[in-house]
VOGU-3710 file (C-alpha; in Angstrom, 3 decimals, decimal comma):
1> mpeiflarqp> -26,597/25,884/-2,999  -24,877/22,739/-4,316  -24,293/19,702/-2,181  -20,696/19,816/-0,904  -18,344/16,987/-0,082  -15,457/17,932/2,180  -12,361/15,951/3,034  -8,926/16,977/4,148  -5,420/16,090/3,029  -2,518/16,630/5,409
11> ifdknirtqg> 0,461/18,859/4,579  3,707/17,767/6,219  7,064/19,336/6,919  10,338/17,548/6,122  10,131/15,644/9,410  6,655/14,369/8,424  4,933/16,466/11,092  1,516/17,799/10,138  1,540/21,530/9,505  -1,908/21,942/8,018
21> yeilyrdckd> -4,654/20,460/5,886  -5,856/21,277/2,403  -9,640/21,118/2,262  -10,723/18,999/-0,697  -14,208/19,763/-1,940  -16,507/19,000/-4,801  -20,028/19,638/-6,041  -21,199/16,003/-6,221  -24,520/16,743/-7,859  -23,066/15,494/-11,141
31> aesarfedvd> -20,741/12,615/-10,302  -19,844/12,113/-13,955  -18,457/15,610/-14,340  -14,881/16,444/-13,435  -15,620/20,182/-13,288  -17,738/22,371/-11,071  -20,990/23,670/-12,506  -20,922/26,682/-10,214  -17,427/27,421/-8,870  -18,535/30,566/-7,035
41> gvvsqvflni> -21,373/28,699/-5,344  -19,068/25,851/-4,365  -16,461/28,186/-2,817  -19,215/30,041/-0,914  -20,646/26,785/0,391  -17,210/25,521/1,394  -16,757/28,487/3,714  -20,248/27,963/5,122  -19,469/24,291/5,772  -16,117/25,006/7,375
51> ltdiglerlv> -17,296/27,841/9,603  -20,778/26,728/10,634  -21,885/23,228/9,615  -18,643/21,433/10,513  -16,526/23,964/12,366  -12,899/24,917/11,864  -11,605/23,316/15,069  -13,418/20,076/14,334  -11,970/19,931/10,819  -8,320/20,913/11,321
61> ggkkifinmn> -7,785/21,427/15,066  -5,042/23,976/15,656  -3,378/23,437/12,284  -3,361/25,745/9,242  -6,151/25,416/6,721  -5,432/25,573/2,965  -8,429/26,612/0,844  -8,700/26,930/-2,954  -9,649/30,401/-4,181  -11,047/31,295/-7,562
71> rrflledfdi> -10,848/34,653/-9,380  -14,117/36,092/-8,105  -13,284/35,537/-4,414  -9,845/37,033/-4,853  -11,332/40,160/-6,410  -14,106/40,654/-3,864  -13,524/42,598/-0,646  -14,714/39,781/1,587  -14,405/39,297/5,327  -13,788/35,741/6,520
81> pipqkkvvfe> -13,950/35,024/10,252  -10,836/32,841/10,212  -7,681/34,171/11,905  -5,256/35,207/9,153  -2,425/33,221/10,721  -4,431/29,995/10,296  -5,424/30,260/6,645  -3,519/29,907/3,374  -5,443/30,690/0,196  -4,454/28,582/-2,788
91> iledvkpdim> -4,598/30,439/-6,085  -6,045/28,026/-8,639  -4,078/27,353/-11,803  -6,649/28,972/-14,083  -6,306/32,390/-12,361  -4,220/34,712/-14,557  -1,908/37,394/-13,079  -3,616/40,441/-14,647  -3,601/43,917/-13,139  -6,811/43,391/-11,141
101> iiealkqlrk> -5,652/40,126/-9,582  -2,207/41,498/-8,693  -3,760/44,515/-6,973  -6,263/42,284/-5,099  -3,450/40,101/-3,795  -1,517/43,151/-2,596  -4,544/44,354/-0,635  -5,235/40,953/0,871  -1,610/40,584/1,905  -1,870/43,920/3,728
111> kgfkfalddv> -4,690/42,344/5,747  -2,351/39,528/6,775  -3,470/36,739/4,459  -0,981/34,248/2,987  -1,117/32,636/-0,448  0,070/29,488/-2,175  0,315/29,075/-5,934  -1,377/25,786/-6,827  -0,446/23,099/-9,373  2,760/24,776/-10,618
121> vnpiemkefl> 4,658/23,020/-13,394  6,984/25,861/-14,434  7,331/28,735/-11,927  9,177/30,852/-14,482  5,899/31,150/-16,410  4,205/32,351/-13,222  6,874/34,858/-12,165  4,368/37,764/-11,833  2,772/35,921/-8,929  5,924/34,976/-7,050
131> plvdivkfdl> 6,564/38,251/-5,154  3,014/38,013/-3,771  2,788/34,349/-2,741  4,333/32,608/0,241  4,357/29,040/-1,052  4,764/27,458/-4,508  3,083/24,061/-4,820  4,880/21,974/-7,431  2,750/19,359/-9,243  5,173/16,446/-9,119
141> lqidldklee> 3,107/14,262/-11,443  3,281/16,835/-14,251  6,657/18,507/-13,758  9,854/17,507/-15,561  11,873/16,098/-12,658  15,109/16,908/-14,506  14,206/20,579/-14,149  12,952/20,361/-10,559  16,209/21,671/-9,082  16,278/24,665/-11,464
151> yslfarrngc> 12,630/25,477/-10,821  12,906/25,114/-7,068  15,910/27,457/-6,967  14,006/30,018/-9,061  11,055/29,971/-6,677  13,341/30,103/-3,619  15,222/33,123/-5,016  11,868/34,894/-5,249  11,289/34,386/-1,514  8,854/31,488/-1,759
161> kllgekvetm> 8,734/28,315/0,286  8,479/25,071/-1,618  5,708/22,484/-1,364  5,756/19,220/-3,268  2,214/18,072/-4,013  1,123/14,674/-5,332  4,120/13,027/-3,666  3,301/9,442/-4,556  6,376/7,568/-3,350  9,023/7,755/-0,647
171> eifeicrdlg> 11,635/8,123/-3,393  10,029/11,359/-4,665  9,674/12,598/-1,091  13,417/12,114/-0,538  14,314/13,856/-3,805  12,275/16,892/-2,817  13,601/16,871/0,729  17,172/16,825/-0,569  16,377/19,837/-2,752  15,286/21,759/0,333
181> fdyfqgffls> 11,506/21,536/-0,017  9,682/22,838/3,057  6,357/21,023/2,771  4,970/17,809/1,290  1,525/16,595/0,335  0,412/13,304/-1,187  -0,088/9,592/-0,647  3,490/8,493/-0,107  2,755/7,497/3,492  0,582/4,667/2,263
191> kprvvtghrv> 3,327/3,259/0,042  6,068/1,751/2,204  9,617/0,950/1,285  10,257/-2,691/0,423  11,886/-4,230/3,499  12,964/-7,872/3,547  13,731/-10,185/6,435  11,521/-8,383/8,984  8,907/-9,866/11,268  6,313/-8,073/13,330
201> pgsrisilra> 7,823/-7,666/16,857  6,344/-9,982/19,487  4,657/-7,301/21,619  3,075/-5,697/18,596  1,756/-8,977/17,241  0,106/-9,549/20,640  -1,781/-6,284/20,261  -2,726/-7,089/16,677  -3,995/-10,518/17,676  -5,992/-9,111/20,580
211> lakihssgid> -7,539/-6,555/18,251  -8,376/-9,237/15,677  -10,009/-11,374/18,414  -12,202/-8,577/19,733  -13,489/-7,863/16,226  -14,309/-11,493/15,505  -17,751/-13,001/16,028  -18,422/-14,805/19,305  -15,977/-12,853/21,478  -14,633/-14,898/24,397
221> fhelektiqq> -13,424/-12,628/27,210  -11,378/-15,444/28,692  -9,475/-15,928/25,429  -8,976/-12,184/25,170  -7,729/-12,094/28,753  -5,147/-14,795/27,966  -3,940/-12,927/24,894  -3,423/-9,684/26,872  -1,832/-11,449/29,823  0,830/-12,901/27,512
231> dvslsymllr> 2,263/-9,406/27,041  3,442/-7,537/30,146  3,451/-4,082/28,587  -0,021/-4,552/27,119  -1,376/-5,696/30,517  0,246/-2,696/32,217  -1,220/-0,212/29,737  -4,698/-1,685/30,082  -4,647/-1,464/33,880  -3,235/2,057/33,750
241> lvnsvyygtk> -6,015/3,075/31,390  -8,860/1,590/33,446  -7,542/3,194/36,673  -7,102/6,621/35,094  -9,013/9,704/36,163  -10,981/9,553/32,900  -12,924/6,466/34,018  -13,339/7,672/37,603  -13,344/4,227/39,217  -13,777/4,335/43,012
251> mkvesimgal> -11,907/1,068/43,615  -8,608/0,125/42,047  -8,928/-2,467/39,263  -6,114/-4,999/39,505  -7,108/-7,788/37,154  -7,262/-7,993/33,375  -10,744/-9,547/33,491  -11,912/-6,763/35,833  -10,621/-4,186/33,377  -12,264/-5,888/30,408
261> tllgireira> -15,584/-6,141/32,227  -15,541/-2,525/33,353  -14,553/-1,050/30,020  -16,740/-3,219/27,820  -16,315/-4,257/24,224  -16,654/-0,825/22,627  -14,070/0,871/24,817  -11,614/-2,021/24,536  -11,947/-1,966/20,759  -11,261/1,758/20,660
271> wlsflviski> -8,324/1,431/23,044  -6,679/-1,444/21,168  -7,315/0,271/17,844  -5,408/3,329/18,937  -2,752/1,364/20,776  -1,933/-0,954/17,914  -0,821/1,902/15,713  0,159/4,687/18,115  2,909/2,552/19,665  4,727/2,028/16,397
281> ddkpdelvni> 8,010/3,911/16,590  8,874/6,869/14,353  5,484/7,100/12,664  3,709/10,458/12,445  0,536/11,111/14,399  -1,224/11,862/11,154  -0,759/8,273/9,938  -2,441/7,111/13,148  -5,306/9,512/12,520  -5,681/8,368/8,903
291> alirakmcel> -5,923/4,720/9,991  -8,512/5,464/12,663  -10,637/7,588/10,351  -10,573/4,821/7,736  -11,552/2,250/10,336  -14,537/4,162/11,711  -15,753/5,250/8,292  -15,547/1,661/6,998  -17,479/0,467/10,052  -20,242/3,056/9,575
301> ltevidkelk> -20,636/2,347/5,854  -20,481/-1,437/6,285  -23,287/-1,197/8,812  -25,499/0,274/6,070  -25,194/-2,820/3,882  -24,763/-5,557/6,535  -24,753/-4,922/10,294  -23,207/-8,321/10,903  -20,066/-7,234/9,041  -19,476/-3,850/10,679
311> ssgfiaglfs> -16,674/-5,118/12,935  -14,970/-6,618/9,904  -15,319/-3,285/8,148  -13,630/-1,544/11,058  -10,663/-3,909/11,129  -10,216/-3,731/7,346  -10,070/0,071/7,478  -7,654/0,069/10,408  -5,327/-2,549/8,983  -5,283/-0,902/5,538
321> aldamlempl> -2,455/1,308/6,833  -0,416/-1,435/8,506  1,996/-1,829/5,599  3,012/1,844/5,839  3,270/1,655/9,636  5,356/-1,496/9,804  7,184/-1,009/6,483  6,339/-4,566/5,512  4,188/-6,035/2,729  0,602/-6,468/3,939
331> eeilkelpls> 0,604/-10,101/2,831  3,390/-10,873/5,319  1,659/-9,079/8,171  -1,668/-10,804/7,619  -0,110/-14,281/7,772  0,322/-13,799/11,523  -3,183/-12,546/12,246  -6,432/-14,527/12,816  -8,519/-12,546/10,333  -11,509/-13,799/8,397
341> dvvkeallsr> -11,249/-14,499/4,674  -13,698/-11,633/4,085  -11,308/-9,135/5,703  -8,196/-10,554/4,043  -9,908/-10,466/0,650  -10,860/-6,842/1,211  -7,356/-5,824/2,247  -5,390/-7,721/-0,385  -7,603/-7,504/-3,461  -10,394/-5,017/-2,600
351> kgpigqildc> -12,961/-7,706/-3,386  -16,243/-8,507/-1,640  -18,597/-6,096/0,077  -15,955/-4,838/2,550  -13,440/-4,444/-0,275  -15,877/-2,166/-2,066  -16,423/-0,185/1,140  -12,658/0,190/1,637  -12,252/1,336/-1,968  -14,965/3,967/-1,349
361> vlsyergewe> -13,287/5,212/1,833  -9,834/5,444/0,225  -11,286/7,325/-2,767  -13,066/9,744/-0,463  -9,845/10,300/1,485  -8,079/11,269/-1,762  -10,875/13,557/-2,913  -11,739/11,237/-5,812  -15,464/11,799/-5,501  -16,608/9,973/-8,665
371> eameitiape> -14,875/6,779/-7,575  -16,250/7,114/-4,033  -19,787/7,389/-5,421  -19,597/4,095/-7,335  -20,866/2,211/-4,284  -24,615/1,817/-3,734  -24,763/4,034/-0,640  -26,342/7,496/-0,551  -23,753/10,255/-1,116  -24,871/12,140/2,003
381> kisdsyieal> -24,302/9,008/4,126  -20,732/8,761/2,841  -20,074/12,428/3,652  -21,727/12,171/7,084  -19,723/9,047/7,884  -16,471/10,887/7,172  -17,390/13,700/9,581  -18,484/11,225/12,263  -15,217/9,328/11,823  -13,279/12,593/12,265
391> dwtnkiasvv> -15,119/13,314/15,524  -14,560/9,776/16,840  -10,865/9,872/16,020  -10,415/13,219/17,768  -12,144/11,850/20,879  -10,101/8,651/21,024  -6,824/10,523/20,488  -7,597/13,038/23,252  -8,172/10,244/25,786  -5,362/7,856/24,928
401> r> -2,495/10,126/23,826
//
């Protein structure tokens, strides 16, 4: 079986709430090739990875899972131990609507499976499929936007829901939302609107500064204590956390230093990491998850090349999403934070060893496997780091949310 790389890309509704994840996969044996050598083998291995090696709950939680399906798997009478209500099969663009495929889709629909038509540019050319699919995924990088309204109406009249994929900007997201699209997929969350005249609110900058301090070399607990004490809400949340049932302390902890000592550096880092982004108003949980996954994956990969830099790797990954969260240019945000030049260089220009790591992580997140493999780290380590980062993020979220 080929070596498989798996990542996930969230699918949102119009309110930017996560409805499911498309599983991105690739045979990385030949990093120079943009095509699969053995599509059937890859699809088989993807199911094996999802159901056994990684686990469905671990990968997507309670959300729907979107999986690419090729011609062979659509024609075979296969049994997949995934609840039908949780899976959407995406019909790849090279699958033609001949008699055999149409009949196979009818039989699979009788079993309760749902289908999405992938990478659609003109739904009129795919009209044979439309009565049998539930979702049409419009490729917004390839489609003629002047015809988007006409095409979306055509798909809607055929009973299909609309999904805009490859939504690269907030502007495109709003165009699709105004046309009545149901779902959205792409990287627009990482590209904020340009907002002028804003500053990071005082309480939030306190959290950011505390997080930057705890990831710097030579941590001084007394300095960290002062930083936290300067913000009433931050002090309250720390004491509430340390006295929670989760930590099972027998005596009530009433001082910031007591809380810091009890929790330790690793727990404080995790807590501040989640807090710094989860308390930003009107931002989807998925953006928080993305930032945490980036942070942990950067830390794990940085440790491979230089253990002394792993904390810097973590902070670079975490702060790589700050511009989208705060809707401010990253350059403006970083002016107020005590970050090392190594981290700032990585965030602003993707230079230096941490910049290369961050590039790798962002490429992996997007399913751009060739770009992710350009770094001198074993491919299996990159894949394993992603899965470990997923697990860590799920654990942190379950405790703090």
